[in-house]
C-alpha positions as CSV (number, residue, x, y, z in Angstrom):
1,M,142.0,-12.2,151.7
2,K,142.2,-10.1,154.6
3,T,146.1,-10.2,154.2
4,F,145.8,-9.2,150.7
5,Y,143.6,-6.0,151.7
6,T,145.7,-5.0,154.8
7,G,148.7,-4.8,152.4
8,L,146.8,-2.9,150.0
9,I,145.7,-0.4,152.5
10,A,149.3,0.2,153.7
11,L,150.5,0.3,150.3
12,Y,148.0,3.1,149.5
13,S,149.3,4.9,153.3
14,V,152.9,4.7,152.0
15,M,152.0,6.1,148.3
16,A,149.8,9.1,150.0
17,R,152.6,9.9,152.5
18,A,154.9,10.0,149.4
19,A,152.6,12.4,147.3
20,I,152.7,14.9,150.4
21,P,155.5,17.1,148.7
22,F,152.9,17.3,145.5
23,S,149.7,17.3,146.5
24,A,147.5,19.2,149.0
25,K,144.7,16.7,149.2
26,A,147.3,14.1,150.4
27,R,148.7,16.3,152.8
28,R,145.0,16.9,154.3
29,W,144.5,12.9,154.1
30,V,147.7,12.1,156.0
31,R,146.8,14.9,158.7
32,G,143.4,13.7,159.1
33,R,144.2,10.4,160.0
34,R,146.6,11.4,162.8
35,G,145.6,10.1,166.2
36,W,141.8,8.6,164.7
37,R,142.4,5.9,167.2
38,E,142.3,8.2,170.2
39,R,139.7,10.3,169.0
40,L,137.2,7.6,168.3
41,S,138.1,5.9,171.7
42,S,137.2,9.0,173.5
43,F,133.5,8.4,172.8
44,S,133.6,5.2,174.4
45,R,134.7,6.7,177.5
46,G,132.4,7.4,180.5
47,E,128.6,6.7,180.8
48,G,126.1,5.8,178.4
49,K,125.8,4.2,175.1
50,V,127.4,5.2,172.0
51,A,125.9,4.7,168.0
52,W,128.5,4.8,165.4
53,V,127.6,5.3,162.2
54,H,130.2,5.0,159.3
55,C,129.4,6.3,155.8
56,A,131.7,5.6,152.9
57,S,131.2,8.9,151.3
58,L,129.0,12.3,151.5
59,G,126.2,10.6,149.3
60,E,125.9,7.7,151.6
61,F,125.9,10.0,154.8
62,E,122.8,11.9,152.9
63,Q,121.1,8.9,152.3
64,G,121.8,7.7,155.8
65,R,120.5,11.1,157.4
66,P,116.8,9.8,158.1
67,V,118.4,6.8,160.3
68,I,120.8,9.2,161.9
69,E,117.8,11.4,163.2
70,K,115.4,8.6,163.9
71,I,118.3,7.2,166.3
72,R,119.1,10.7,167.6
73,R,115.1,11.3,168.2
74,E,114.5,7.5,170.0
75,R,117.9,7.9,171.8
76,P,118.5,11.3,173.0
77,D,120.7,10.3,175.9
78,W,123.0,8.1,173.7
79,K,126.2,9.9,172.2
80,M,126.4,10.0,168.3
81,V,129.3,9.4,166.2
82,V,129.0,9.7,162.6
83,T,132.1,9.4,160.2
84,F,132.4,9.1,156.7
85,F,135.3,9.0,154.2
86,S,135.1,11.2,151.0
87,P,138.3,11.6,149.1
């Protein structure tokens, strides 16, 4: 199942890149993912703890906002990373 999922993700990426000449949304999708590993890994460098909350959509972010705010209140010394994917 993991191989199937990985294959679908790779296919989606290829299709998005093929759509770049025709779609501004595809261009933004591809541009926004460049260097994502480096950007995320920069949060784990250095001292302190990191809380990473990933939301699948903007709606899930809104639902998770109280949890995020509680973490920030109770752990002010932690770095907070919030990511979401909303096409």
